[in-house]
C-alpha positions in Angstrom: 42.6 -8.4 -20.4 39.4 -8.6 -22.4 36.0 -7.1 -21.4 33.1 -9.8 -22.2 29.9 -8.8 -22.0 27.3 -10.0 -20.1 23.4 -9.5 -20.3 20.9 -9.0 -16.8 18.0 -8.0 -15.8 17.8 -5.0 -13.4 15.2 -6.8 -10.6 14.9 -3.7 -8.3 11.4 -2.2 -8.0 10.4 -0.3 -10.9 8.1 -0.9 -13.5 10.8 -1.0 -16.7 12.9 -4.6 -15.4 15.7 -3.0 -17.4 17.9 -5.1 -19.9 21.5 -4.0 -18.5 24.4 -4.7 -20.4 27.6 -5.7 -18.1 31.4 -5.3 -18.5 33.5 -7.9 -17.0 37.2 -7.6 -16.9 39.4 -10.1 -14.7 36.1 -11.1 -12.4 35.5 -7.4 -12.3 32.5 -4.9 -13.3 34.4 -2.0 -15.5 31.1 -0.8 -16.9 27.0 -1.0 -16.9 24.9 0.1 -19.6 21.3 0.4 -21.0 20.8 -3.1 -23.1 20.9 -1.1 -26.7 18.7 -4.0 -28.1 16.1 -3.7 -25.7 12.7 -2.0 -26.7 12.1 0.2 -23.4 16.0 0.5 -22.1 17.2 1.8 -25.6 20.7 1.9 -24.5 20.1 4.0 -21.1 20.1 3.3 -17.3 18.5 5.4 -14.6 21.4 6.7 -11.7 20.4 4.3 -9.7 21.5 1.5 -11.3 24.3 3.4 -13.6 26.1 3.5 -10.1 25.6 -0.1 -9.4 29.1 -0.6 -8.5 28.9 1.8 -5.8 26.8 -1.7 -4.3 28.2 -4.0 -5.7 31.5 -3.2 -4.6 30.6 -1.0 -1.1 33.1 -1.6 1.7 30.1 -2.5 4.4 28.7 -5.4 1.8 28.1 -8.6 3.9 30.0 -11.0 2.9 30.1 -14.0 5.4 27.4 -15.5 7.5 27.2 -13.3 10.9 26.4 -14.5 14.6 24.8 -11.4 17.0 27.4 -11.2 19.9 25.5 -8.2 21.4 22.1 -6.8 22.1 19.5 -6.6 19.8 19.5 -3.6 18.0 23.2 -2.7 18.3 24.4 -4.2 15.2 27.4 -6.3 16.8 28.6 -9.6 15.5 30.9 -12.5 14.7 31.1 -14.2 11.7 30.1 -17.7 11.2 30.2 -20.7 8.4 27.4 -21.2 6.4 27.3 -24.4 7.7 27.0 -23.2 11.5 23.9 -20.4 10.1 22.4 -23.0 8.1 22.0 -25.1 11.2 21.2 -22.3 13.9 18.2 -21.9 11.7 17.0 -25.3 11.0 17.0 -25.5 14.3 15.5 -23.1 15.9 13.0 -23.5 13.4 12.1 -27.0 14.8 12.7 -26.2 18.6 9.6 -23.2 17.7 7.7 -26.1 15.7 7.7 -28.6 19.0 7.4 -26.1 20.8 4.1 -23.8 19.8 3.4 -24.9 16.4 4.5 -24.2 12.6 2.3 -21.0 12.6 4.8 -19.2 15.2 7.3 -19.7 12.1 6.8 -15.6 10.0 8.6 -15.1 7.0 8.6 -11.5 5.5 9.3 -10.4 2.4 8.4 -8.0 -0.4 10.3 -6.8 -3.7 14.2 -6.2 -2.7 14.4 -8.1 -5.8 11.4 -8.3 -8.2 13.1 -11.3 -10.5 10.7 -13.5 -10.9 12.7 -16.7 -9.0 14.4 -14.8 -6.2 11.2 -12.9 -5.1 9.0 -15.9 -4.8 11.6 -19.0 -4.1 10.6 -18.7 -0.3 6.4 -19.8 -0.4 7.2 -23.6 -1.0 9.2 -23.5 1.8 7.0 -21.9 4.6 4.1 -23.7 3.0 5.3 -27.1 3.7 6.5 -26.1 6.9 2.8 -25.0 8.0 4.9 -21.5 8.9 2.5 -18.6 8.9 1.7 -17.1 5.6 2.4 -13.4 4.7 -0.3 -11.2 2.5 1.8 -8.7 1.1 -0.2 -6.1 0.5 2.9 -3.1 1.0 2.5 -1.9 -2.4 -0.7 -2.0 -5.3 -2.7 -5.1 -3.7 -5.1 -2.1 -3.7 -4.9 -0.9 -6.8 -5.2 -4.1 -8.7 -8.7 -5.1 -6.6 -9.8 -1.5 -7.5 -9.3 -2.0 -11.1 -10.3 -5.5 -11.2 -13.9 -3.8 -10.8 -14.3 -1.5 -13.5 -12.1 -3.0 -16.0 -10.8 -6.4 -15.1 -7.8 -7.5 -13.5 -4.7 -7.3 -16.5 -6.4 -5.1 -18.8 -3.4 -2.2 -19.4 -2.4 0.1 -22.4 0.5 -0.9 -24.8 3.0 1.8 -23.1 4.8 1.1 -26.9 2.2 2.6 -28.6 2.6 6.1 -26.5 4.0 8.0 -28.9 0.5 7.9 -31.1 -1.0 9.9 -27.5 -2.6 13.1 -28.4 -3.0 14.1 -24.2 -1.0 11.9 -21.9 -1.9 12.3 -18.4 0.3 11.6 -15.3 -1.9 11.4 -12.3 0.4 11.1 -9.1 2.6 9.2 -11.1 6.9 10.5 -10.8 8.2 8.9 -13.9 11.5 11.1 -13.8 12.0 8.9 -10.6 10.0 6.0 -10.5 9.5 5.1 -14.6 12.2 6.5 -16.3 12.2 4.6 -19.9 8.6 6.3 -20.1 10.0 9.3 -20.5 11.4 9.0 -24.3 8.3 8.0 -25.3 6.7 11.1 -23.9 9.3 12.5 -26.0 7.9 11.4 -28.9 4.4 11.7 -28.5 5.2 15.3 -27.7 7.0 16.4 -30.6 4.0 15.0 -32.8 1.6 17.5 -30.8 0.6 15.7 -27.7 0.4 17.5 -23.8 1.7 16.4 -21.2 -1.0 17.2 -17.9 0.4 16.3 -14.5 -1.5 16.1 -11.4 -0.1 15.9 -8.0 0.4 17.5 -4.9 3.9 17.8 -5.4 5.7 20.3 -8.0 8.0 17.6 -8.3 10.4 16.2 -11.2 7.9 14.9 -13.6 5.8 18.1 -12.8 8.4 20.7 -14.2 8.4 19.0 -17.3 4.9 19.2 -17.6 3.3 21.3 -20.4 0.3 21.7 -17.5 0.8 20.9 -13.6 -2.4 20.9 -11.8 -1.7 20.9 -7.6 -4.3 18.6 -6.8 -4.9 18.6 -3.0 -3.8 15.6 -1.7 -6.8 12.8 -1.0 -8.9 14.0 -3.6 -8.3 12.8 -6.7 -11.7 10.4 -6.6 -13.9 13.7 -6.5 -11.7 15.5 -9.3 -12.3 11.8 -11.5 -16.2 12.4 -10.6 -16.3 16.0 -11.9 -14.0 15.5 -15.2 -17.0 12.5 -15.8 -20.0 14.9 -14.6 -18.6 17.6 -17.5 -17.4 15.8 -19.8 -20.9 13.5 -19.4 -23.1 17.3 -19.6 -20.7 18.3 -22.9 -21.5 15.4 -24.2 -18.2 14.8 -24.9 -18.4 10.7 -24.1 -18.3 8.0 -26.8 -22.1 7.3 -26.9 -21.5 4.0 -29.2 -18.5 2.8 -26.7 -21.0 3.4 -23.8 -23.6 1.5 -25.4 -22.0 -1.4 -26.7 -18.8 -1.9 -24.0 -19.6 -0.6 -20.6 -22.4 -1.3 -18.3 -23.9 1.1 -15.8 -23.9 4.4 -17.5 -27.1 5.7 -16.5 -26.5 5.0 -12.5 -22.6 6.9 -13.4 -24.3 10.4 -14.5 -26.3 10.2 -11.2 -23.1 9.7 -9.2 -21.2 12.1 -11.1 -24.3 14.8 -11.0 -23.3 16.0 -7.4 -19.8 17.0 -8.7 -20.2 20.3 -10.1 -17.2 22.4 -11.3 -17.8 24.3 -8.0 -17.8 21.9 -5.4 -14.9 19.9 -7.4 -13.2 23.1 -6.7 -13.4 23.3 -2.9 -13.0 19.9 -2.5 -9.9 19.6 -4.8 -8.5 23.4 -4.4 -8.3 23.7 -8.1 -9.7 26.2 -10.2 -13.0 25.4 -11.1 -12.4 26.6 -14.6 -9.2 24.4 -14.6 -11.8 21.1 -14.1 -13.5 22.3 -16.6 -10.4 22.9 -19.0 -8.9 19.5 -18.3 -12.5 17.7 -18.6 -13.0 19.0 -22.4 -9.5 18.4 -23.0 -9.3 14.8 -21.7 -13.1 14.0 -23.1 -12.1 15.9 -26.7 -9.1 13.8 -27.4 -9.6 10.2 -27.8 -6.3 9.1 -28.2 -5.7 9.9 -24.8 -3.1 8.2 -22.2 -4.2 7.9 -18.1 -1.2 6.8 -16.3 -2.0 6.6 -12.8 0.7 6.2 -9.7 0.4 4.2 -6.8 0.6 7.4 -4.5 -3.4 8.8 -4.7 -4.0 5.1 -4.0 -2.0 4.2 -0.5 -5.5 5.8 1.3 -8.1 4.8 3.6 -10.1 4.9 0.1 -7.6 3.8 -2.6 -9.1 1.2 -4.4 -11.9 2.8 -5.0 -9.8 5.5 -6.3 -8.3 3.4 -8.4 -11.8 1.8 -9.9 -13.4 5.7 -10.5 -10.5 7.0 -12.2 -10.7 4.1 -13.9 -13.7 4.4 -15.5 -12.3 8.0 -17.2 -11.0 5.9 -20.1 -14.5 3.8 -20.9 -16.5 7.0 -20.6 -14.7 8.4 -23.5 -13.9 5.3 -25.3 -9.9 6.3 -25.2 -9.6 2.3 -25.2 -10.0 2.1 -28.8 -7.8 5.1 -29.9 -4.4 4.0 -31.2 -1.9 5.7 -27.7 -5.0 5.9 -25.5 -6.2 3.9 -22.9 -5.1 3.6 -19.2 -2.1 2.1 -17.3 -1.6 1.8 -13.7 0.6 -1.1 -14.2 1.9 -3.1 -17.5 1.5 -6.8 -16.3 4.3 -8.9 -18.0 5.0 -9.6 -13.8 1.1 -10.7 -13.7 0.8 -13.3 -16.9 3.7 -15.5 -15.7 2.9 -19.2 -13.9 4.0 -17.5 -10.5 1.7 -20.1 -8.7 4.0 -22.5 -9.8 5.9 -21.1 -7.0 3.6 -18.9 -5.0 0.6 -21.2 -4.3 0.5 -23.7 -1.6 0.3 -27.5 -2.6 -3.0 -29.7 -1.9 -0.8 -31.9 1.0 0.5 -28.6 2.9 -0.9 -27.8 5.9 -3.4 -25.2 6.5 -2.0 -21.9 8.4 -3.2 -18.2 9.1 -2.4 -15.1 7.3 -0.6 -12.3 8.6 -0.8 -9.2 6.6 2.7 -7.5 6.1 1.5 -4.0 7.0 0.3 -5.5 10.8 3.9 -6.8 11.7 4.4 -4.4 14.4 0.6 -6.5 16.0 1.9 -9.7 15.1 5.6 -9.1 17.1 4.1 -8.0 20.2 0.4 -8.9 20.6 -0.3 -11.8 17.9 -1.1 -15.0 20.0 -2.4 -18.9 19.9 0.6 -18.8 18.6 2.6 -15.7 19.1 5.0 -15.4 16.2 8.5 -16.7 17.6 10.6 -16.9 14.5 10.9 -14.4 12.3 13.1 -15.1 8.4 13.5 -11.8 6.5 14.9 -11.8 2.5 13.9 -9.1 -0.3 12.8 -6.4 2.2 14.2 -4.0 5.4 10.6 -4.2 7.8 12.7 -2.0 10.5 13.0 1.0 7.7 9.5 0.5 5.5 6.8 -1.3 7.6 4.4 1.6 9.3 3.9 1.8 12.8 7.9 1.6 13.2 7.5 2.0 16.9 6.2 -1.1 17.7 8.3 -3.0 14.9 11.3 -2.5 16.3 9.6 -2.9 20.1 8.7 -6.6 18.5 12.1 -7.0 16.9 14.0 -6.4 20.2 12.3 -8.7 21.8 14.7 -11.6 23.5 12.4 -14.7 22.8 11.8 -14.0 19.2 14.5 -15.5 16.4 15.2 -13.3 14.1 17.4 -14.3 10.7 17.8 -12.0 7.5 19.2 -12.5 4.2 20.3 -9.2 3.0 23.3 -7.7 1.0 24.2 -4.8 3.4 23.7 -3.8 7.0 20.4 -2.3 7.5 18.1 -1.7 10.6 16.4 -5.3 10.4 20.0 -6.7 10.3 20.8 -4.8 13.6 18.1 -6.9 15.4 18.9 -10.3 13.5 20.5 -13.2 15.3 21.3 -14.7 12.1 22.5 -12.3 9.2 23.1 -14.8 5.8 24.9 -12.9 2.9 22.8 -12.0 0.0 24.2 -11.6 -3.9 23.0 -9.1 -6.2 21.3 -9.2 -9.5 24.5 -8.7 -10.9 25.6 -12.2 -9.1 22.8 -14.5 -9.5 20.8 -15.9 -12.6 16.7 -14.9 -12.4 13.4 -14.2 -14.8 12.6 -10.8 -15.4 9.4 -9.4 -15.8 8.3 -5.7 -15.6 5.6 -4.3 -14.2 5.1 -1.9 -16.2 6.2 -3.2 -19.7 4.9 -6.6 -21.5 8.2 -8.1 -21.8 10.1 -11.1 -19.8 13.6 -11.7 -19.9 16.5 -14.3 -18.5 18.9 -12.6 -16.4 22.8 -13.9 -16.8 24.3 -14.0 -13.9 27.5 -11.5 -14.9 30.0 -12.0 -11.7 30.7 -14.7 -9.4 29.0 -13.5 -6.0 30.7 -11.3 -3.6 32.2 -13.1 -0.6 30.4 -16.2 0.4 27.0 -14.3 -0.5 24.4 -17.1 -2.1 21.2 -16.6 -3.9 17.6 -17.0 -2.7 17.3 -20.1 -4.4 20.3 -21.5 -3.6 20.0 -20.5 -0.1 16.3 -21.8 0.4 17.1 -25.2 -1.2 20.1 -26.0 1.2 17.6 -24.5 3.8 14.7 -27.5 2.5 17.1 -29.9 2.8 17.8 -29.6 6.1 14.6 -29.2 6.9 13.0 -32.9 5.5 12.1 -31.0 2.2 11.8 -32.7 -1.2 10.2 -30.3 -3.5 11.2 -30.1 -7.3 11.0 -26.5 -6.6 14.7 -26.3 -4.6 16.3 -29.5 -6.4 15.3 -29.1 -10.4 17.7 -26.1 -10.4 17.2 -22.6 -12.3 16.6 -23.3 -16.0 13.6 -26.0 -15.1 12.0 -23.0 -12.7 12.9 -20.3 -15.3 11.2 -22.5 -18.2 8.0 -23.3 -16.0 7.8 -19.5 -15.6 6.9 -18.9 -18.8 3.7 -20.9 -19.3 1.3 -17.8 -19.5 -2.3 -16.8 -20.9 -0.3 -14.4 -22.4 2.1 -16.4 -24.5 2.8 -14.8 -28.1 1.3 -17.3 -30.6 3.3 -20.8 -31.1 4.8 -20.3 -27.6 8.0 -18.9 -26.3 11.4 -18.8 -28.2 12.8 -20.6 -25.5 16.4 -20.6 -27.6 16.1 -16.3 -27.9 15.3 -16.7 -24.0 17.9 -18.4 -23.3 19.9 -15.8 -25.7 19.0 -12.9 -23.0 16.3 -11.4 -25.9 13.5 -9.8 -24.5 10.2 -11.6 -25.3 6.5 -9.4 -25.6 4.1 -10.9 -24.1 0.8 -10.8 -26.2 -2.6 -10.1 -23.9 -6.2 -10.6 -26.2 -6.7 -7.5 -28.4 -9.4 -5.9 -27.7 -11.2 -7.8 -25.3 -14.4 -5.6 -24.6 -15.2 -6.1 -28.3 -16.0 -10.0 -27.8 -17.3 -9.5 -23.9 -14.3 -11.1 -22.7 -13.3 -8.5 -20.1 -12.6 -10.2 -16.6 -15.3 -9.0 -15.3 -18.9 -10.0 -14.6 -20.8 -8.9 -17.5 -17.1 -9.3 -20.0 -17.8 -5.3 -20.0 -16.1 -2.2 -18.5 -18.4 -1.8 -14.7 -19.4 1.7 -13.8 -21.4 -0.2 -11.8 -20.4 -3.3 -10.0 -22.8 -6.1 -8.1 -19.6 -7.4 -7.0 -18.6 -4.8 -4.8 -22.3 -4.5 -3.5 -22.6 -7.7 -2.4 -19.4 -7.2 -0.2 -21.6 -4.2 1.0 -19.5 -1.2 -0.2 -20.5 1.3 -2.9 -21.5 -0.4 -6.7 -20.8 3.2 -8.2 -17.6 5.7 -8.3 -17.8 7.3 -5.0 -15.3 10.3 -3.2 -14.8 9.6 0.5 -13.3 11.9 2.4 -10.7 10.9 5.1 -10.3 11.2 8.8 -6.7 12.3 8.1 -7.4 14.9 4.7 -8.1 18.2 4.2 -11.5 18.6 6.0 -11.5 20.1 9.6 -12.1 17.8 12.6 -10.3 17.4 16.0 -7.4 15.6 15.0 -6.5 17.9 12.4 -6.9 21.0 14.5 -4.2 18.9 16.7 -1.8 17.9 13.6 -3.0 20.2 10.6 -0.2 19.8 7.7 -1.1 16.5 5.4 2.0 14.3 5.2 3.1 12.9 1.6 6.2 10.5 1.5 6.6 9.8 -2.6 9.7 7.9 -3.4 13.4 9.9 -2.9 14.2 10.1 -7.1 18.1 8.4 -5.8 16.3 5.7 -3.6 14.1 2.2 -4.6 12.2 2.4 -1.8 15.0 1.5 1.4 17.3 0.2 -1.5 20.9 2.8 -2.1 20.0 5.0 1.2 23.6 4.0 2.1 25.6 4.4 -1.4 27.8 7.5 -1.2 26.2 8.9 -4.7 22.1 8.7 -3.4 23.5 9.8 -0.1 24.9 13.1 -1.8 22.1 13.8 -4.3 19.1 13.8 -2.2 19.9 15.2 1.0 18.1 13.0 3.0 15.9 13.5 5.7 13.8 16.3 5.4 10.6 17.6 4.7 9.7 20.3 2.2 7.0 22.8 3.5 4.9 25.3 1.8 6.8 29.2 3.0 3.3 30.1 4.6 3.6 26.9 6.3 7.4 27.6 7.1 6.9 31.0 8.4 3.5 30.7 10.5 6.1 27.6 12.4 9.2 30.7 12.7 11.3 28.0 10.9 13.8 28.5 8.6 15.4 26.5 5.6 17.9 23.9 6.7 16.4 24.1 10.4 16.1 20.8 12.2 12.9 19.9 13.4 10.3 17.5 15.2 7.2 16.0 13.1 4.8 14.2 15.1 1.8 13.1 15.9 0.1 10.7 17.7 1.7 7.5 16.6 5.0 9.1 16.9 8.1 11.6 15.9 11.1 12.0 13.8 13.5 14.9 13.1 14.5 16.1 9.5 15.5 18.9 8.1 13.6 21.7 6.4 13.5 22.8 3.2 11.3 25.9 2.4 9.8 25.6 -1.2 6.6 27.5 -3.4 6.5 23.5 -4.7 4.2 22.0 -2.0 1.1 22.7 -1.4 0.2 25.1 1.9 -1.2 22.6 4.7 0.8 19.3 3.2 4.2 18.4 3.9 6.7 16.4 1.8 8.9 13.8 3.1 10.4 11.7 0.8 11.3 8.5 1.1 12.1 5.6 2.8 15.7 7.0 4.4 16.8 4.5 7.3 15.5 4.9 10.3 19.4 5.0 11.5 19.8 7.9 9.6 17.0 9.9 11.5 18.9 8.9 14.7 18.1 11.7 17.1 18.9 11.5 21.2 20.1 8.0 20.1 16.0 7.3 18.9 16.7 5.9 15.9 13.0 6.9 13.2 12.2 7.8 9.8 8.9 9.4 8.3 7.2 5.4 9.1 7.1 6.2 13.4 3.9 8.8 11.7 2.3 6.1 9.1 -0.7 3.6 9.8 -0.8 0.2 10.2 -4.6 0.9 9.2 -5.3 -0.3 5.7 -7.3 0.3 2.6 -11.1 -0.3 1.9 -9.8 -2.4 -1.0 -7.2 -5.2 -0.9 -6.0 -4.4 2.3 -3.1 -2.4 1.1 -1.4 0.2 2.2 -2.5 4.1 3.6 1.3 5.4 3.6 0.1 9.0 2.0 -2.8 9.2 4.7 -1.0 11.0 8.1 -1.8 14.0 9.3 1.5 15.4 11.8 2.7 18.8 13.5 5.7 20.8 12.7 7.7 22.1 15.4 11.5 23.5 15.7 13.4 20.4 17.2 14.9 20.9 20.6 
């Protein structure tokens, strides 16, 4: 047989949106490689996607629709046809709407696929029904919201300019595990003389590669940023001309930074005062400085303010003007397509309440008028990833709750379902790829036929819309119509997108305005970088950057006396959120279900390497193995996530680290506080 090659785009939740060269022989994948013509992928893939055939051909793959035959949570099902499954879902939706109203239906989805069609195609159906709307906040809404008060939405340095940087700071960003294709660009810069600084509480894969690693205390990032700015201003290292022309509120910022002396910042952050001073002088003295901020520091009560505060740094130094300089939280290609075409309610859609996805446990157990009586989950594994897991599982067990799940694998969430629908992988469907870390958009071709009876989100929602009497061109116009419609963009290249090149699978680069601050066109009220924000003040919040200590942080209080360890839950190296947790290579390589402790903390508790421990707080408990390592600060525990709850089962009770995390939200954007969590650890019985 002859091997044929197709170009797809990985649609897992990663900034890179890699182009994937897929070799197929006799209808089966025989090779996977990075697309050598892709300007970011450059011919290589991460280990997870290199081994993606494990997922496509996994023996546990769901291949037919299923109906529950056991108790909820048992995961016992019998095969049924697609017609039976879709009819049953539609009948239950109609029953719930008739008895309770449409708001008793709740969709639950996020980034199991970030393909622009598959991620968003369900919104219009649920809007048309009048179902409860989901605030999709579990990842980065606090970061998006926080940055806009300093730089306006959508501003990010171009990572392809990174080789021209002379100082690269990765702040709470483990790019080796979560943004791998940044590494070749960093290496190019380092060969040309750039230094790499990593700021993180955990000496992770990226920190080990740094020229200088700063082990900051969790939750103190804003204090460090304020201290750096104070020293930069005091040493006259800021760009006075840039500040004068393109920023608002410099004198107010100077006063806000004044209390953050080197000594005070050292006390807060547990970094040496001399290291804070040295970093300020290196950053302030290097215009071509690139600051990449990860999401870890933002997943705390003051997460929005953390981003706002750190985003002030490159405006203070004028780094935005230098080639290879500036700030990047994400690259925004995904945010500059016409997603509103898929996601925005139409004028004749019924009004509906909004439920924050972080409050799923509350919604399923306590929400009234009406209660949630039907849940449709897709692109997500809420039984594993949602906080306040004990309450989430209690809600999913309700015998009167109808649950439908569209999924590739049997997960903790499918175990609670009444109906399970088999889903395609990104290699079995068409989609539009647009990375959150790049400026590229690309057509993803279907490489192989769906496994078994698996169907895409587009096909499934189109079939449900037909059964529910919803007429919408989104579901009847076909994929090509949707793909080209999404390419309407305020960042379109001059002359528009080359549709022939797009259909051929070529990565097309979006064109944001160059140096918009020079024309007063930043997306802030003033058109400038705003050190002081009247918009924040109008909400009763601090107009200026600030550091707010966390009640679940390092400072002594009654809660910390009972739960003295700060738990960090960064992404595991071989997982993407909860995806890949059941593939053999990930389970072998990442040694699941463990907590890393500093030797001093392990010794104080009489714990040895590999010992099984109970990790607990007032919200719940889970059971992990111990790894004793100097890579973790004293007073901190690191449990990489998100392993499935069934992998943490102890005495018949499933549960992962999200039994410990809070469903409370951040200061801005209603985002998640996964990294703000005090716990205690003891030997398991």
